[in-house]
C-alpha positions in Angstrom: -59.3 -9.8 68.0 -62.3 -9.7 65.7 -64.5 -7.9 68.2 -62.1 -5.0 68.5 -61.5 -4.8 64.7 -65.2 -4.7 64.0 -65.7 -1.9 66.6 -62.9 0.1 65.0 -64.5 -0.3 61.6 -67.9 0.7 63.0 -67.1 3.6 65.3 -63.5 4.6 64.5 -62.9 8.0 62.8 -60.2 8.6 60.3 -58.6 12.0 60.8 -55.9 13.7 58.7 -52.4 12.4 59.2 -53.3 8.7 59.3 -54.9 9.2 62.7 -57.6 6.8 63.8 -59.8 8.2 66.6 -61.3 5.6 68.9 -62.0 7.9 71.7 -65.7 7.1 71.8 -65.1 3.6 73.1 -61.4 3.2 74.3 -59.4 6.2 75.3 -61.9 8.9 76.3 -65.3 7.3 76.7 -64.7 3.6 77.5 -66.8 0.6 76.5 -66.2 -1.4 79.7 -67.5 -4.7 78.3 -65.2 -4.5 75.3 -62.3 -3.4 77.6 -62.8 -6.5 79.7 -62.6 -8.7 76.6 -59.4 -7.0 75.6 -58.0 -7.5 79.1 -59.0 -11.2 79.0 -57.2 -11.6 75.6 -54.0 -10.0 76.8 -54.0 -12.1 80.0 -54.4 -15.3 78.0 -51.4 -14.3 75.8 -49.1 -13.6 78.8 -50.4 -15.8 81.6 -47.3 -18.1 81.2 -45.1 -15.2 82.2 -44.3 -14.5 85.9 -45.7 -11.0 85.9 -45.3 -9.1 89.1 -46.1 -5.5 87.8 -48.2 -3.9 85.1 -46.8 -0.7 83.8 -48.5 1.9 81.6 -48.4 5.6 81.0 -51.0 8.2 81.9 -53.7 8.5 81.0 -55.5 6.5 78.3 -53.8 3.2 79.0 -54.9 3.1 82.6 -58.3 1.6 82.2 -57.2 -1.4 80.2 -54.1 -1.8 82.4 -56.2 -1.8 85.6 -58.3 -4.8 84.4 -55.2 -6.7 83.3 -53.5 -6.0 86.6 -56.5 -7.5 88.5 -56.3 -10.7 86.3 -52.6 -11.1 87.2 -53.3 -10.1 90.8 -50.4 -7.7 90.4 -50.0 -3.9 91.2 -50.6 -1.4 88.4 -47.9 1.3 88.1 -48.4 4.2 85.7 -45.7 6.7 84.6 -46.8 10.2 85.4 -46.4 13.3 83.3 -46.7 15.9 86.1 -44.8 16.0 89.3 -46.8 16.8 92.4 -45.7 17.8 95.9 -46.1 14.2 97.2 -43.6 12.8 94.7 -40.0 13.1 95.9 -37.0 13.4 93.7 -36.0 9.7 93.9 -37.4 8.8 90.5 -36.7 7.1 87.2 -37.4 9.6 84.4 -37.4 9.5 80.6 -38.5 11.6 77.6 -41.5 10.5 75.4 -42.5 12.1 72.1 -46.2 12.0 71.3 -47.0 11.3 67.6 -50.7 12.1 68.1 -50.3 15.3 70.2 -47.1 16.5 68.6 -45.3 17.3 71.9 -42.7 15.9 74.2 -43.3 14.9 77.9 -40.9 13.9 80.6 -42.5 11.0 82.4 -41.4 9.4 85.6 -42.1 6.7 88.3 -40.9 6.6 91.9 -38.0 4.2 92.3 -39.7 2.6 95.4 -42.5 1.2 93.2 -40.2 -0.5 90.6 -37.6 -2.7 92.2 -35.1 -4.7 90.2 -36.9 -7.9 91.0 -40.1 -6.9 89.1 -41.2 -8.8 86.0 -43.0 -6.2 84.0 -45.8 -6.4 81.5 -46.1 -3.1 79.7 -49.7 -2.2 78.5 -51.0 0.6 76.4 -54.0 1.5 74.3 -52.2 2.5 71.1 -48.8 1.8 69.4 -47.7 3.9 66.4 -44.1 5.2 66.5 -43.5 3.3 69.7 -42.1 6.3 71.7 -44.3 5.7 74.8 -43.5 2.0 74.9 -39.8 2.7 74.4 -39.9 5.2 77.2 -41.4 2.7 79.6 -38.8 0.1 78.5 -36.1 2.7 79.3 -37.6 3.2 82.8 -37.5 -0.5 83.4 -33.9 -0.7 82.2 -33.0 2.1 84.6 -34.6 0.1 87.4 -32.9 -3.2 86.1 -36.4 -4.7 86.1 -37.2 -7.3 83.4 -39.8 -6.6 80.7 -41.5 -9.9 80.0 -44.1 -8.7 77.5 -45.9 -5.8 75.9 -49.7 -5.8 75.4 -51.3 -3.3 73.1 -54.9 -2.8 72.2 -54.4 -1.2 68.7 -51.2 -1.1 66.7 -50.7 1.0 63.5 -48.7 -1.6 61.6 -47.7 0.8 58.8 -45.7 2.8 61.3 -42.4 1.6 62.8 -43.1 1.1 66.5 -44.2 -2.5 66.4 -41.4 -3.6 64.0 -38.8 -1.9 66.2 -40.0 -3.7 69.3 -40.2 -7.1 67.6 -36.8 -6.6 66.0 -35.3 -5.9 69.4 -36.6 -9.2 70.8 -39.6 -8.0 72.8 -42.6 -10.2 73.1 -45.4 -8.0 71.7 -49.1 -8.8 71.3 -51.3 -6.3 69.7 -55.0 -7.2 69.6 -55.7 -5.3 66.4 -53.1 -4.3 63.9 -54.0 -1.7 61.3 -52.0 -2.2 58.1 -53.5 0.5 56.0 -55.8 3.5 56.2 -57.6 5.0 53.1 -58.7 8.5 54.1 -60.6 9.0 50.9 -62.7 5.8 51.1 -62.7 5.4 54.9 -61.5 1.8 54.5 -59.3 0.4 57.3 -57.3 -2.7 56.5 -56.2 -5.0 59.3 -53.4 -7.5 59.4 -54.6 -11.1 59.5 -53.9 -12.6 63.0 -55.1 -15.7 64.8 -58.2 -14.8 66.8 -56.8 -15.1 70.3 -60.1 -16.3 71.9 -60.4 -19.2 69.4 -56.7 -20.0 69.7 -56.9 -20.2 73.5 -59.9 -22.4 73.3 -58.1 -24.8 70.9 -55.1 -25.0 73.2 -57.4 -25.6 76.2 -55.5 -23.0 78.3 -56.3 -22.8 82.0 -59.2 -20.6 82.9 -58.4 -17.0 83.8 -59.2 -15.7 87.3 -62.8 -14.5 87.5 -63.9 -11.1 88.7 -65.9 -11.0 92.0 -69.5 -9.9 91.6 -71.1 -8.3 94.6 
């Protein structure tokens, strides 16, 4: 997705440890217009799947996942990191290691919100080592729900998460894949992909649902 790549080049910050900070437009402060374009692109990629549930993990994937859920007319479910008094003990739970934060979280969803009949599209803002996505897949496997696709905003292609998921047969679409980061020069190199908007136009795919404007 060229618009996302250009925004990363313009506003992304390269931090030590091959970290690309995009918190000024995606996962802290959110550019809602760009986020809607990303949601449109992921919807176009997976609209042929019988999606019944969108699944993400708190907190930075929720904004994008919410827009995608509305396009699919499906509920959004997010895995929580903190148990509260209104969450009972009948849950699916897994461990997720965070590359960015350098910590480990136990995340969970209530069993009542993820039946075995669900066809799940997993959504997240970033994919690096793939721990969060693999944790969500594990939760779906516990529930015996089917993962029909994985939609990611930004993938760090030089780290193993994306390769692992593709090698294990998952249908994965990342809107921007960073293949290399040069901390000294500040140059970010992206993997060449078909521009999804242009590709969909060429295929004359059906129009996506429109948002209501009041």
